[in-house]
C-alpha positions in Angstrom: 120.5 -7.1 64.9 118.0 -9.9 66.1 118.0 -13.6 65.1 115.6 -14.2 62.2 114.2 -18.3 61.0 116.4 -17.7 58.1 118.9 -17.2 60.5 118.7 -20.6 62.4 119.0 -22.2 59.3 121.6 -20.7 58.3 123.5 -21.3 61.6 122.5 -25.4 60.9 123.9 -25.1 57.5 127.7 -23.9 59.2 127.8 -27.0 61.4 127.6 -29.3 57.9 129.5 -26.2 56.3 132.6 -27.2 58.8 132.7 -30.5 58.2 132.6 -30.3 54.6 136.1 -27.9 54.7 137.4 -29.8 56.7 136.6 -33.0 55.4 135.8 -35.0 58.5 134.2 -38.7 57.9 130.4 -39.0 57.9 130.0 -40.7 61.6 131.6 -37.9 63.2 129.8 -35.0 60.8 126.2 -36.8 62.1 127.9 -36.4 65.5 128.3 -32.7 65.2 124.7 -32.4 63.2 122.9 -33.7 65.8 125.0 -31.9 68.5 123.6 -28.7 67.1 119.9 -29.9 66.4 119.9 -31.0 69.8 121.0 -27.5 70.9 118.5 -25.0 68.2 115.6 -25.7 71.0 117.9 -23.5 73.3 118.4 -20.3 70.7 116.8 -17.6 71.5 114.9 -15.0 69.0 115.7 -11.9 71.5 119.4 -13.0 70.4 122.0 -12.0 67.7 123.4 -14.8 65.6 126.7 -13.9 67.1 125.8 -14.9 70.6 124.2 -18.2 68.9 127.2 -18.6 67.2 129.5 -17.9 69.9 127.6 -22.0 71.5 127.5 -23.7 68.7 131.2 -23.1 67.0 132.9 -24.8 70.5 130.1 -27.7 70.3 131.8 -28.7 66.8 135.3 -28.2 67.9 134.8 -30.7 71.2 133.5 -32.9 68.7 136.1 -32.9 65.7 138.9 -32.4 68.1 139.9 -28.4 67.0 139.5 -25.7 69.6 140.3 -23.1 66.4 138.5 -25.2 64.1 139.5 -23.4 60.7 142.9 -22.4 62.0 145.0 -23.7 58.3 142.0 -21.7 56.9 142.7 -18.6 58.1 146.8 -18.8 57.0 145.5 -20.0 53.4 143.3 -16.4 53.7 145.9 -14.1 55.0 148.4 -15.6 52.3 146.4 -14.8 49.9 145.2 -11.3 50.7 149.0 -10.7 50.7 149.7 -12.2 47.7 146.6 -9.2 46.2 147.5 -6.2 47.9 150.3 -5.4 45.0 147.2 -4.6 43.0 145.4 -3.3 46.0 148.4 -0.3 46.6 148.0 0.2 43.1 144.9 0.6 43.2 145.0 3.7 45.7 148.0 4.9 44.2 145.9 5.5 41.5 142.4 6.6 42.8 141.2 10.4 42.8 140.3 9.7 46.4 142.7 7.6 48.4 140.7 8.2 51.2 137.7 6.3 49.3 140.1 4.2 48.2 141.1 3.1 50.8 137.7 2.3 52.8 137.1 0.2 49.6 140.4 -1.8 50.4 139.0 -2.9 53.7 135.6 -3.7 52.5 136.9 -5.3 49.9 138.8 -7.9 51.9 135.4 -8.7 54.1 134.8 -11.4 51.5 136.8 -13.7 53.1 133.9 -15.2 55.1 133.4 -18.6 56.3 130.4 -18.3 57.9 128.5 -16.3 54.9 125.8 -17.9 52.9 127.2 -16.1 49.3 130.6 -17.2 49.3 132.5 -14.3 46.6 135.7 -14.4 45.0 138.0 -12.5 46.8 140.6 -11.1 43.3 137.7 -10.9 41.6 136.5 -8.6 44.3 139.8 -6.5 44.6 139.8 -5.9 40.9 136.5 -4.1 41.2 135.2 -3.0 44.4 137.7 0.5 43.0 135.0 1.2 40.3 132.0 -0.2 42.8 129.8 3.0 44.3 129.3 2.2 48.0 125.1 1.5 48.4 125.2 3.2 51.4 127.6 5.7 51.2 128.3 8.3 54.4 132.2 8.0 54.1 131.5 12.2 53.8 130.8 12.0 57.1 133.4 9.8 58.1 136.0 11.8 56.8 134.6 15.1 58.5 134.1 13.4 62.0 138.2 11.6 61.5 139.8 15.6 60.7 138.3 16.2 64.6 139.6 12.8 65.9 141.7 11.7 68.6 141.4 8.1 68.9 139.7 5.7 66.7 139.2 1.8 67.0 139.0 -0.7 64.1 136.9 -3.1 64.6 138.6 -6.1 62.8 136.4 -9.4 61.5 138.4 -12.0 59.7 141.2 -13.1 59.4 142.9 -12.4 55.8 140.7 -9.4 55.9 142.8 -7.8 58.7 146.0 -7.4 55.6 143.5 -5.0 54.0 142.5 -3.3 57.4 146.5 -2.3 57.9 146.6 -1.0 55.4 143.7 1.0 55.5 144.9 2.6 59.1 148.7 3.0 56.8 146.2 5.4 54.5 144.6 7.0 57.1 147.0 7.3 59.8 148.4 9.5 57.0 145.6 11.2 56.2 144.9 12.4 59.6 148.3 12.4 61.1 146.4 13.5 64.8 144.8 10.0 65.0 146.1 7.4 67.3 144.7 3.6 65.9 143.4 0.6 68.6 143.1 -2.3 66.3 140.4 -4.8 68.1 140.0 -8.5 67.7 138.2 -11.5 69.6 139.0 -12.8 72.4 139.1 -16.4 71.4 139.1 -18.1 68.0 135.1 -18.5 66.6 134.9 -19.2 62.7 137.6 -17.4 61.5 137.8 -14.6 63.0 141.4 -12.2 63.4 142.1 -12.5 67.0 145.4 -11.5 68.4 147.4 -14.3 66.8 146.6 -13.3 63.2 147.2 -9.3 64.5 150.8 -9.6 66.0 151.6 -11.7 63.1 150.3 -9.4 59.9 152.7 -6.3 61.9 149.3 -4.5 63.3 150.9 -3.4 66.5 153.7 -1.3 64.6 150.7 1.3 63.4 147.9 0.3 66.1 147.6 -0.6 69.3 146.3 -4.3 69.1 143.4 -4.6 71.7 141.9 -7.6 72.7 138.0 -6.8 72.9 137.0 -10.5 76.1 134.3 -11.4 73.7 133.9 -14.6 72.3 131.1 -14.0 69.9 131.7 -13.6 65.9 131.1 -9.7 66.1 131.7 -7.5 69.4 129.5 -8.4 71.4 129.6 -4.9 74.1 127.6 -7.3 77.0 130.8 -9.8 76.9 134.0 -7.0 76.1 136.6 -7.1 78.8 136.5 -3.6 81.1 140.0 -3.3 79.5 138.4 -2.7 75.8 135.5 -0.7 77.4 137.6 1.4 78.2 139.3 2.4 74.7 135.9 1.7 73.7 134.6 4.6 75.6 137.4 6.5 75.0 137.3 6.1 70.8 135.9 9.5 68.9 135.0 7.1 65.7 134.4 3.3 65.7 135.3 1.2 61.9 133.0 -1.7 62.7 134.3 -4.2 60.1 131.9 -6.8 58.5 128.4 -8.5 59.0 129.4 -10.0 63.0 129.9 -6.3 63.7 126.6 -5.0 62.5 124.4 -7.7 63.8 126.5 -7.4 67.3 126.2 -3.0 67.5 123.9 -2.0 65.2 121.4 -1.9 67.7 123.9 -1.2 70.9 126.6 1.3 69.6 127.1 4.0 72.3 129.8 5.5 70.1 130.1 7.3 66.8 129.9 3.5 64.8 130.4 3.7 60.6 130.1 -0.1 59.6 132.5 -1.3 56.7 130.6 -4.7 55.0 129.7 -6.4 52.1 126.5 -7.3 52.1 126.7 -11.4 52.1 123.1 -13.0 53.1 119.9 -11.2 52.7 118.6 -10.7 56.5 121.6 -8.1 56.5 120.2 -6.9 53.5 117.0 -6.8 54.2 118.4 -4.3 57.5 120.1 -2.5 55.3 116.8 -1.6 52.7 120.0 -3.0 49.9 121.2 -6.2 48.4 123.1 -8.9 48.1 127.1 -8.3 47.3 126.5 -4.0 48.2 129.2 -3.0 49.5 128.9 -0.7 53.0 129.4 2.3 54.9 126.8 3.5 56.8 127.5 5.3 59.9 125.9 5.9 62.9 126.6 9.4 64.4 123.4 10.2 66.8 124.0 8.0 69.3 
């Protein structure tokens, strides 16, 4: 998905949001905004928003003196997610379709997004997601594909959200015991995306192989991926891609059967999908 003028405004606004979130002083905030403003003319409309963000956030990090800008916030999001896990477990247990419930649990976690223009409350989303239909619902096609699959990659998105991803994989591992699982993380800290560190701390390696994608974008950019990841990617029968960044990066480039699981949090992604901000999505691309 390519950049739009709305994306330009959104990414520039994220610079101010970083300053506000980190409570930096006014002088530092001005330095950050000046630096990002100077970068705007270099942003190309044929790029994806994650490709642009991969240049913006390291520049901000140098000014504020933090390589992993949102490290503390990722830890807090993870704590919040763990507190909500019993409610998620109970909802899956009570659901007449544990497969769909597991997918929705993972989507509920997708509201943890410090780059989004539209902010949703995690607790509220967990309460209502199991009673909310997918606005695009390709879950039955996914179920059929998983029945035949042997190797599946879940491409993670945000820290905190990965706790619900783990629960989804645990459930799908029971439903489809023949599948081997891989969980894909970012190659370096970018925004609040999940890295090897958070995935290992959550014990995801107990149920899936943790795979470092090698990418520095907040979305899986195949052109920047490591050879090791690409070997796994080409071997996968199914890709489950979490969140808007992965949708923006892979919707036009995926070469494997891919299902996107996300909460719509911006107008540009909503327009791309033909849906509304706030909708939950299970969209499949099978003919690749």
